[in-house]
N, C-alpha and C positions, 0 to 999 in steps of 0.2 A: 456381620460384613458377609459382601457377596463372595463365595467360592470361584475358583477357576472356571469349573465346568459351566457355573450359572451364566458367567458373562459370556462364554461361547454359544450357549443355548439361547440367550437373549437376542443376539446378533442372528444366529442362523434360523430363527423364528420370521426374520423378514428378508434374510438374505441367504438361501439355503447355500451359495457356493462361498460363503464367507473363507477367508483365510485364517482357518483354526490355528495354524502353526503359528503364525504373527502374532495372533491374539494371546496365545498360550505362554509364548515368549515373551511378550509385554508385561504379561500378568507376574512372570517369574521374576523378570529383571527388576520391575518396579519394587516389589515386595522385598526383594534383597537390598535394594538401594536404600529404601526409607528403613528398612530395619525395625529398630525398637523405639523410633520417633514417634512423639505424643501429640495429639491436638490439645487445645484449650478445654475440650470436653473429657479429657483422659483417653478417648478412644486412640487406638493405634493411627499415625497418619495415613498410612497406606488406604484405611477406608475411605478417604477423602477422594483420591483420584478413581477409585472403583466407583463410588457415588456419583461422579461427575461422569463417568464413561455410561453409568447405569442410565442417566438422564437422557444422553446422546441416543441410546439405543432407543428408547422410547419415541425419539424424533427420526427413528429407521435411518440413521447417516452410515456414511461408507465406511470400510475397515479402517482406512488411514485416519480417518477423523477419530475413531474409537481408540485406536492405539494410541495416538498422540495423547487422548485425554487421559489414558491410564499412565503415560510417561510425562504429563505436562509439568510436574514440578521437581522432576529428577535432576535437571541441570542446576536448577535455583537452590534446591535443599539439601542435596547430596553432594558426592564426589563425581558423579557423573560428568562426562564432558559431550559437546555436541560430535565431537569426530568419533566417540565411541558408540554413540547411538545412531550415526550415519554408517558406521560400519557395520553395527548389527541389523538396524531396520531399514536403512536406506535413505536417499537423499531427502524426499518427499516429507517422510515423517519426522525426521531430524529438521528440517526446515520449519515445519509446523511446531515443534518443540521449542525450537530456538525463539521462534516469534511470540509465542505465549510466555516464554522465559521473561523478555523483555518488557511485556505488559505487566507481568507479575509485580515488576518494579514500580510501577507508577503509583502514584497517591494524589488522585484526581481532586480532593478537598485537601488543598493546602493554599500556599501563598497564589493569588489569581495569576500571576505571569507563569507561577511553575505549572498550575492548574491547566491554564491554557496551552503551555508547550506541551504536557505530557498528553492532553487530548487531541492535540494534533498528531503526534507519534502514535496513539491509540488507531485512530481512523487510517492513519498510512498503512498500518501493520493489516488491518481489516482489508484495506482497498487490494492489496497485494493478494491476499487469499483469505475468502469470506470465512473458511472453515476456521480460522483464528477467532473470529467473532462467535461463533457456534460454541466452541469450546469456553472462551471466557466468559460467555451468558452463563453456560452450565455451571461453570466454576463459582460465579457470582450468586448462582442460587442455591447450590448447596451451602455456601457460607452462609448464606441469609437464613436458610433453615435452621443452622446451629449457631446462630448470633448471639442466642441466650447465654452461651457460656462466655463471652468475651467482656471486659471491663466496661462499665457504663459508658465512659466518655468513648472509647472506640467504636461501640456498638451505634452510637448516634452519628459519629463520623462516617462509618460504613454504610448506614439507613440513608443518610442525606446524600451520600454519593450516588446510591442504588436509584433513588427516585428521581435524582438530578440528571444522570447519563444513562446508568445501564438500562432502566425500564424504558424510556422514551425511545432508545435505540431498538430495543427489543420490538416496540411496537412500530417502529420504522422499517423493520425487516419483516413485518406481518405476522411476527411470533405474539399474537395474542394471548394465549394461553400462560406464556412464559411471562408477559408483561403484566398481566393479573396478579401472578403470584408474587412476584418482584415488589411491586407496589402495595401489596397487601401486607407483606411481611415487614416492608420499610414503614408503611403507616403505622402497623402494631407496637413497632420500636419507638417510632418517633411521637407518635400521639396517642399512647396506651388507652387513656380514657374516653378519647373520641372514638375509637376502634371498639371498645368494649360496647359503648354505647350504641354505636351503628349497628353492630353484630347483634345485641339483644333485639333491637328493633325490626330487625331482617328476620329473625328467628320466631318473632311473634306474629309478624304479617304473615310468614310463610304457613305457620300454624293456623291462622285465621283463615287464607284463601286456599288451603289445600284442598278442598272439595271443588272449589270452583276451578283450579289450575287443572285438575284430572277431567271434569266436565268440558272444558274448551279443549284439551287435548284429544278426549274421544269424538266430540260434536265435529271438530275440523277434519279428523282421520276419516271418521264416516262419510262427510262430505265429499272429501277428494276421492274416497274408494267409490262412490257411486257414480262420479265422473270419470273412473277408470284410471285414476292417478293412484299409483301406489308411492305413499309417503310416510317418511318418519317424523312424527311431532313430539316435540319435547319441550317442555317450560323451562324457563333458566331464568336465573335472579342475578340482579345486578350485582357487582362485586362492591364490598364495604368501602375500600378508597374510590371507587368510581362515584358511589353516592354521596360520599363526603366532598368529593371535588363539584360535584354539580350542585350540591347545597351552598358551598362557598362561593361558587362562579355565578350563580343566579341569586344568592341571597334570600334562600327559600328554606322553608321547615321541611323536617321529612314527610310530613303527611301531606304535604303540596306537590311532591313527587308522583307524576304520573307513570313513568316506564321503569318502577322497577322491576317488575315481572314483564317476561316477553315469551315468546315462542320460536323456536327454531322448526323450519319446514324444510327437510332434506328429500328432494326428489331425484328421479335418474338421468333428466337431461335437461338442457336450457329451454327446450321447446315446453317441457312440463313445468317450469319454473314461471313462465308467462301465463300458462293455462291456470296455475294454481292461483296466481293474481286475480285472472279474471273470475275464477269461482269464488274466492273470497269478497271480492268487491261486489259480487252479483248479491251474496247471501247477506252480507252486513255492510252499511254506508260507512266509506272512507273518511276519515279526517284531513280535511283539507290542508294542503301544504307539507304534508307528512310521507309523501311518496319519494323515494330515490332508487333509482337504477343504476347500480354499482356493476351489473352483468355487462352491458354495452358500453359503460365509461369506468372501467376498474379503477379503482385507488393506486397511487403510486407504489404502495407495498404490496400490490397483487391482489389485494381483497376484490372478490366478487360476491354479489347477493342483490337481491331487491329487498328493499325495506318499506314497508307500508305500515300504518296504524289505522285500526277499524273500531267502530263501536259495537262491541261483541255481546254475548250473552249477559244479561244482566245489565245492559246498559254501560257495561266496563270497557274502558279504552284498553285495547289488545295491540301490542306491537309485535308485528310479524318480519322475520327474516326468511328469505326463500332462496335455496341455492341447491346446487348439485353436491354429490358426495365428495367429488374431487374439490370444489370450491370451500366445502365444508373444511376439508384437511387443510388447505392451505390458510384458511381463515384461522385455525386454530395454530398451526405451526409456521405458516409463513414460508419464509426462504427455505427453512429446513424441510418442508413438504415438497418442492419444487422436484419434478420428474427427474432432472438431471442428476439430482444427489442419490437416486436409488441404486444406479449401478455405473458409478464413476470410476473407469480404471485408475489406478494409482499413479501419481504423476500428470495426471490430464486435468489440472487444477483450473485451465482456462475455461474448460467447459462449465465450472462451477458458477451458476448465476447468470450465464450468458444470455439468457432470455428472461431473467427475472427483472421486473419493473423495480422492485426494492432495490436490487443490486445497482441497477443503473443509477437510481437516486444517490445512492452512496458514491458514486463514482462522479456524478455531478458536483456532490458536495465536496470531495476531495480536489476537485477542479480549480475550487477558490483559493486553495493552497497557492496556486500559481499567479494569484493576481497580486501579490503584494501586500496584503493587510497584515497587521500585527497578530501574533497567536491571540491576544486578548480580543481582539475585533473576530478573529475567525471561530473563537468560542462562542462567543456572544450570538453571532449570527446562526450558528450550527444549533445551539440551543433553541432559538427562536424556531426554526424548522423543525426540530425533532418534538415539539411540544405541540404543534398546531394541526388541527383537522384540516379537513379540504374543502375547497369549492372549486366547480370546474367552470371555466369560461371559454367562450369562443372568440377567434378573429372573424373580421369582417368575411374573410375567405375559408371559414369553416375549421381553422386549425384549432385545437384543444390545449388549453392552457391551465395546469393545475396549481393552484395558490393556496396559501394558508387561509383558514376563515378568519372573516375580517380584514383580508386583502383590499387594498384600493385600485383604482386605474393606474395610480403610478406602481405599484408592484405589477400589475398587468404588462405594462411598457417594458419594463426593465426585464421582465419574464422573455418578453418578444428578443428585445436586442437592448445593449446598454446604450447604444446610440438613440434608440427609439425614448428609452428613459430620460436620457439628458436634454433631449431636444423637445421634451413633452411640453404643452401648452394648456391642453384642453383635452375633453372626451366625449364619447358619444355612448350612452349606455342603451341598448335596444333600439337605437335611431335616435334617441332623444339627447341633447346637450345636458351633462350633469357635470358638478363639481369633481374634481381630481381627486378629492378626499372621500367619494363616497365609496360605502361599503357595499363589495361586490357579492352577488346571489349565485347561487348554483344556476347555470344555463344563461347567464346573461351574454350578450354580444357587444364586445367591446372595440370601439375606433378610438386610436388615439391620433388628437390633432398635434402636428409638430410645427415648430419655427426654428430655422437655423441659427446657428448662433446663441441660441438660448443655454442659461447654466442654470441647473437645478438649485433652487432655494436651499440652503443650509438647514431651514425649518423641516422640510419634507423627512430628514432622516428621522423624527421623531414620530412621523406619522404613518411610515410605512410598515409592513409586518415582514417581508422577506430578507433574509439576510444578503441576497444578491443586491436587492434596491438598497439596502443600508449600505453597503460597503460601495457600491458605485456612486451613490451621493456624496458619501465622505470623500472619495478619492475626487469627485469633479469639485466641490468645494475647496478642497487642498490645492488642486491645480488651479482654479480661478484666482485663489490667493495667492498664488506663487505667480501667476501671470501678472497680478497686479503689481507684486513687488518687482517683477521683472522689469515692467515699464517704468517704473518710478526709478529703478536700478539706472535704465538705459539713460533716462533723463539726466539723472545725477553725473553718470559717467562722461556722455557727451558734451555736457558743460564744463567738467573738469578738465576735458583734454583742451575744449577751447580756451578756458582760462590759462592754461599752460602753453598754448601756442603751438601745440602738438598734433599731428596727425592721426587720426583714429579710423579703424575698420573693425568687422567683426573677424576677419582673416587674422588681423595682426593681434587682435586679443586671443584668439584661439591657440597662437603659438607661445603666448605666455602663460597659458595655463598652468605648466608645472611649477612657475614660480609664484604663482598664486594657490597654490595645494588645492585646486578645484579641477573636478573631472568635466566640465563643459562650461561653455560660454554661458547658459542660462544660470549655472550655480553661481556664476560670478557676479551676474546682475541682480539676482534675487537676493544674495547676501548683501550688496551695496544698498538695494531697496529696504532690506530689513535693518541697516544700521550695523550689521556683522562685519563689515569691510568698510575700509576708507578708502574714498575715490581717488585721492592722492596715491595710495599704494598702488592701484590699478594702472595710473600713469606711469608710475616707476617702473613697473613691471615690463611694460609695453616698450617704454625708454629710459634704460637702465641709466642714462647720462642725466637724465632731467633731476635737477635739485630744486625741492619746493622752497620759496623764500617765506619765511615767517614774519608777516607784518601784522601789529595790532590794528585791527579793525577799528574804524570811527562809530561812534555810538549815536544815531540818529532815528528819530521816529515821528513821522508826520502822516497826514491823511493820505498824500498821494504816492509817495515812492519810500516804503521804510527799508531799513538794511539789517540783515544779520552779518554777524561776524565777532560778536561779544566774546572774548576768552572767558569770561566768568559769570556767575548768575548776576541777572540784572533786573531790575525792577524799575518800570515806567509807570508812571502816574499822568493819564492825561484823559479828556473826554472826548469822543466822536458823537455829537448829537446826531439823532434821527432826524428824518425829514421834516416832523412835525415840532420839535424840540420836545425838550422833557419837561413834564408836568410836575409840580413841586408835590410831594406828598404829604399830606396833613394826618393822617392816621392809617395804621394797618387795618384793612378791611377784613377782620375774621369774625364771626359769630362764635357763642359759646363761651365766652369770656365774663368774668364776674368782677365787679368792683371797679377801681380805678387805677389797677397796677398797671406799670409800664411793659409795653410788650415790644420785643424784637424779633429779627429774623436770626436764625442760627449762622454764626459766623463763617462756617465752611460750606458755601454753594447755596444757602438760603432756601426758599422756595417759592415756587410761581403758580398762580391760579392755573387750574388742571391738576396739581399735585395733591395726592390724599396729605393730609396733615394733621399733626399731633402738638398740643401744647405742653410743655414741661414748666411747673411752677418751682421757682426758686426763691424761698422765703427771703424777704427783704431786698430783693433784688427784681422780680417781676416776673414776666413770662415768655418764653423763648418758642418760637415757631420753627418745627422740624418737618421736612418731607418725611413719608412715613418709610421710605427706604433709606434713610440716612443711617450708616453705620454708628454713627454718635449715639443714637437711642439706646445700644445694648448697655451703655454705662447706668440707664436706669431701669434695666429689666427688674432689679431686686425692690424698686420704690414705685408702687401701683398707685400710691396715694399721690404721687405728684404729677401724674398723667392727666391731661385736660382732653375732652372731645370737643374738637374745634372744626369749623370749616369755613370755606371762602364766603364771604358777603360782598361782591362785587357789583358797583353800578355800571351797566353796561355803556352808558352815555358818556362815562368819564375816563380817559386815557391815563392808566398809570402804569408807572413801571416797576420792576421787582428785580432783587439781587438774585444773580445767580452766577455759575462758576463753572467754565469748561476748560479741558486740558486740550492743547492742540500739541502734535509732533508735526513738524514741518521742515522741510529742507532748507538748510542754511547756505542762501544765496540772496546777491541784492534784489529788492523788489519784493521779498516773500511777507514781510511784515505789512507793507504797505497793502499789498493784494487782501491779506486777512483783515486789516482794518477799515479798509474800504468796504468789503463785502458786508461786514457788520454794520457798518454806518447805513449802506444802502438798503438793507434790511430793515431798518427802522430800529435799531437797538442801541444803546449807550455801552461804551467801554470805560469802566472806572478805574481799571488797573491792569498792568500787564507784567507778570514776572518771568523773565526768560533764563533757562537753563539749559547751556550746553549738553547734550547728549554725547555727542561725538563731534567730528570735524565737519560730517556730512549734515546732521541733524541737530536741532535745537527743539525743546518742549519750552511750551508757553502755557502758565496758568493766566486765563483770562477771566478777570471780575465783569460781568456784563449784567447790563438791566434789561429786562425783557416784559411783555405786556402779560403774556402766560405760556403754559407749557406747549402750544402748538408752534407760537412764535420763536420758542427757544429750539425744538424740534428741526423747525425750518431752516434757521441759521447752521444748526450742526451738519444737517443733509447737505445744505449748499458749500460748507467749508469741506466736506469730504469729496466733493467732485472736483474739487480744485487739483490739477496736477501735482502743485507743490506742497499739497498736505498729505501726510502718510495717514495719519489717525486724527480722530477728535472723540471724547468723551466727555460726558457730563460728570461735575464732580459732586459728591453728597457727603459731607464729613470728611 
């Protein structure tokens, strides 16, 4: 266990003006507070906060952060209070310790809703003071280093949580060294066999190429020295988890990886970085498409370096990273290496991360909290952004947009502005028209074509990569559906007032909102449109004296002017012939049948040409034809011997009709049934049966058995019905 003077010495190595008194006081206070408490390993508990502080001294953090690390478990695990710590150590340190205490209670790998809400709290605490994150990451790193002492089930949970949240969060803060260690420790506990296999292969490869690595280091150093560039050249090896992840992502074997070994070249100035690249590309041919300049265009986590791959000595591919010493410090330690952390006055937490791109990303992520998404959506979107590498694209005016790898022009549009994304209808990539689902590459110039009044399709949500785009599309889709229900609700309410002979206006309805227990006019109309509120209740709320007369409605059905108003479930059987009449069916045109067994369609919904179909054999009864999507087929999952491979055998010159079934939800008012029946008839289909079931006083649900020529015919009818104002919903019934 680290001693008191050792802690002070570690801090004074990089900060000669360290507050030695505060460090000594924190050491003694925490040791006395934790007393004889033990960890799962059997060590004194006090050793843990000391190790966390030691990790942070390696990052050269300010005195307040080191003191907070030593004290970070005192409020949670001892009798210490926030007030006592503030009295002894001051407000700033007490505030940090309290923030860490709240995070200590989080259990991110739990039920999804709890996980999401806890992650929200985590990021909110970090956004308030980023030093909370640095102590939390150091705390997690030491816990991972001693994870072998925990029970197996808890080990798996903590390792999963580390791989899922903390490692990528460290990466997003540019702390690559900490990310690598967290990932490898989690990998070792979650997949020990894979970890051991990759470590063994890496050791074997290192031994085999040891001479070649030394040769490349020497040759490159001498070449640069001859050109007057003083450089530190060192070989580096890919981390085990990084190797495994690349093998999984690209579905390749270990032998097929070409970048397991690389070289880092550290020089004095930015000018020497570019001169080094010139020397390297002059001596060895570069590999096309493998040059990336992150100095002129830094990553969002502050990473800067030039990457290139050349065919070096022995015709070996050699990956190089060229950077300055300051860039190398940031590449290893990220936000913790930022110059503002080196000498920050206690209490001036606003300075922390003020110039850090990584911290700016964190602030933007937190800004999504204000956009009304549920915690689950927020967690989903933030995880997406945590795990993605980046591409950099440009607007036509030269603006730079950073996006996750795999992003599309839709992501680009939403990154520019939500309104641009919502109104996007097309894109030009590097001056050429391209699909909106094209994958963007580094350096692409993207121009978004827009149309006012456009609503983003719900399907876009599954195609985009960024959390902002997913969130905006989901919100726009919800708003569009709500607007649709509001329009339907307004139509129902207006006609309800007309039938009652009462005056109606938006202002009158707004005054009645308290009686309807709704917050806005839009809420009322949407509720009526969804069938959650009866239109008669709206009339009564506006005109309390109104008394609705309940009269039994007549039941009529004909092709010109149908009538809704049935007070119980009603079944109507009649025919609406198509324009060409109905051809009498002699047989079911199916291939793949054997013998002379009788064949029939499934009773619930049937199948039509264009559907993928399957036959089910029932001994003694014959064969029943089902569409492949029918839920009724699950009853035969354990009887594979009854399944027959069948397909349609349609004579294009012969007009035939096939049974299908649709479910229609429509407004309950005079003329609705006639509208629906007329539309089906004019579309050239036949109605065999209609079953009407009242959902509420405003809506009825109809199950309609119809006969159509094929799947395209059926889908056309469904689309035309959905377009009618009186129709709320239409869907096909299968089973």
